C-alpha positions in Angstrom: 6.4 58.2 -38.2 4.4 55.5 -37.9 4.4 53.4 -35.0 2.4 49.7 -34.9 2.0 46.5 -32.3 1.8 43.0 -32.6 -1.5 41.6 -30.2 -1.5 37.9 -29.7 -5.2 37.0 -28.7 -7.5 33.9 -28.4 -10.7 33.2 -27.8 -11.5 30.8 -24.7 -15.2 29.1 -25.1 -17.5 29.0 -21.9 -15.3 25.9 -20.7 -12.1 27.7 -20.6 -10.6 25.9 -23.8 -8.8 27.9 -25.6 -9.4 28.4 -29.6 -6.2 29.0 -30.9 -4.2 32.8 -30.5 -4.3 34.7 -33.8 -2.3 37.5 -34.2 -2.9 41.3 -35.0 -1.6 44.8 -35.6 -2.2 47.8 -34.6 -1.2 51.3 -35.4 -1.4 54.2 -33.1 -3.3 57.0 -34.8 -4.7 60.5 -33.4 -7.9 60.8 -32.0 -9.9 63.6 -31.0 -6.6 66.4 -31.3 -5.2 65.7 -28.4 -5.3 61.9 -27.9 -3.9 58.6 -29.8 -5.2 55.5 -29.2 -4.4 51.8 -31.3 -6.2 51.1 -34.0 -6.3 47.6 -36.0 -5.7 47.4 -39.7 -7.9 46.1 -41.4 -8.5 45.2 -45.0 -12.1 45.1 -47.2 -13.7 41.5 -47.5 -16.6 40.8 -49.7 -19.0 38.3 -49.4 -21.9 37.2 -51.0 -23.9 39.8 -51.3 -22.0 42.7 -49.3 -18.4 43.8 -48.2 -17.6 45.1 -44.7 -13.9 45.6 -42.8 -12.3 43.1 -41.2 -9.3 42.4 -38.9 -6.4 41.2 -40.7 -5.0 38.3 -38.6 -1.7 36.1 -38.9 -0.6 32.6 -37.6 2.1 33.9 -36.3 4.2 36.8 -34.7 6.7 36.5 -37.4 3.9 36.7 -40.1 3.0 39.9 -38.6 6.9 41.5 -38.1 7.2 40.3 -42.0 3.9 42.5 -42.7 4.5 45.4 -40.7 8.2 46.0 -43.0 7.5 44.6 -46.4 4.2 46.3 -46.9 3.4 48.9 -43.8 6.7 50.3 -43.6 7.4 49.9 -47.4 3.9 52.3 -47.7 2.2 49.7 -50.4 -1.4 50.1 -51.2 -3.6 48.2 -49.7 -7.5 47.3 -49.7 -6.8 49.1 -53.0 -7.3 48.5 -56.8 -4.5 50.0 -59.1 -5.0 50.4 -62.8 -2.3 50.7 -65.2 -3.2 51.4 -69.0 -1.6 48.9 -71.5 -2.4 50.5 -74.7 -4.6 53.8 -76.4 -6.0 53.5 -79.5 -7.6 56.3 -81.4 -10.3 55.2 -84.8 -10.4 58.1 -87.5 -13.6 58.2 -89.2 
């Protein structure tokens, strides 16, 4: 059974001004056989030249909760390409 938490994080600049809260989802994963730790749920983001893993952020705790319920708990594929063969044609010479 997978366990998830929702965290609220806000960056404050050098003057102490907040730049808006962001919500993230973390999953409890095994670490070095005996321990467990919370790992951010990430997705692949591709820019101009390369791709990298980025933390998936949400605008509200409600959006994060819906993501956990509808995507993670449902076992849907994320950051993955799925392929379906639509038609097959055989040509005889």
